[in-house]
Structures are given as C-alpha cells and as structure tokens.
N, C-alpha and C positions, 0 to 999 in steps of 0.2 A: 822647399815646397810651401808655398803660401796659398791659402785659399781666401780670396777676397769676396766672400758672399755676404750680402746684407741679410741679417736674420731679423725677421719681424716678430714682435710679440703679438700673437693673436689671442684676443680674449674670448674664451668660450662662453656662450650663453648657457646658464645653468638654471635649474629649477628644482625645487624640493617637492617631495611627495611625503605626505603624512600617512603612515601605514598603521592602522589600528589592528591589533592582533589579540588572539585569545590567550596565547602563551608566549613568553619571551625566550623559551628554550631554543627556538629555531632562528636565533639572530645570525648564525653563520650563513644560512641560506640567503638572508637579506643582504649580507655583505657582498655577495656576488653581483648584485644588481646596481650597486652604487656605494657612495661614501656615507656611512652612518654618522650623522652629526650629533644626534641627541636620542636618548632612550629614556622614556618615562616609565619607571617600574611600577608606580602606583596606578597610573591611568592606562598603562599598557598600550603605548604607541611609540613609533619610531619615526624620526625625521631623517629622510634619506635624500641625499643630493646626487644629481646626475646631469649629464649634458642634455640640452634642450631637444636635440634631434632623437634621443633615445627614449623620451618620456612616454610616447604613445605605446610603443611595443612593450616596454618594461612595465607600464601600468597594467596592461592586460595580463602579463605573465605573473605579476605579484598578486593580482586579484584572484587568479586561479589557484593559488596556493591554499592548502587546507587549513592553515593556522591563521589566515588573514580574515579579519572581520570586514574592513572597509578601507579603501584607498582614496585619499583626497589630494588634489593638486594645490600647491601654494599659489596665491594670486599676487604675490609680491612683484614679479617681473611685469605684470600687467598694469600696475599702479604707477602713475606719473609721479616721480619723486622730486621734481624741480619746483620748489615753492618760492624761489627768489623774487619773482615778479609779483607774487600775490600777497606777500606778507605786508600788513599794514595798509592795504588798499581795499577798495570796494570789490575788486575782483576776487578777493578771498571769500566773499559771501555769495558770490554768484555760483549757480549750478546749472548744469545742462539738463534740460527736461528730457526724460526718456519716455518711450511709449509704455503706458500701463502704470506709471507712477504719478501720483498727485500728492502735492505737499499742502497740508492745511495747517494754518496757525490757529491754535486754540488758546483762548485767554484762560489762564490758570491763576487762581488766587491761592496764596499761601495762608493757611489757617494755623494758628497755634493751637495746641492741644487744650489750653485753658479756656479758649473762646468757643469751643465746639459745643 
C-alpha cells in the first residue's frame, strides 16, 4: 500500500498580542488562548502568539478576563519588511503622505553648554 499524495507546507499567518495584566498568577488561563512567547515579570505583560484568523475573537475573550489590564495587537505583520530596493537610494527617504499628518523641517542649532 503506497499513498502517493503530495503534501504541501502551508504557512499560517500569525500575530502576537501583548496582554498587560495585574497579576501573573493566572498564566495558565492565558496558555489556553495561544502560545506564550515571553513573560515580563517586572512590567507585568505577556506576549501571546496565535493564528491570524483567531485574533479577533480571542482578543475579546482575553479583554474580558478580570486580571487583564489591556490588550494590544502587534503591528509587525502590517509593516512591509522588504527594504532591498530602497537601501542606498533616494526611495529610502521618500514617504507617503497620509491624511492628517504634516511633516515640518525645523532648523535646529546645536549649542554647547559653555556658550550658553
């Protein structure tokens, strides 16, 4: 019996949530929602990874837990990481103007403390 099926490797889109908590005692309940990648004991936050399609529902569930202060999404998947064409060219200094943002260049002079 031979099975000649082609198996494809499908890469899942993942996103992380940064969960700010009041107490780290309830880490076991956060493990149910995703993979815990990092825990900051001093600043009391947890970095939690999960599949992209589960982020909306899981974020609401986690936000409703009593020990959770705030939930933030990671913006890493939204940022374009291909810099190959832009390095060393004028395109590296170009930016897309968005509504509501204005960029001003201000002439600043560096003053040394002894000349003040």
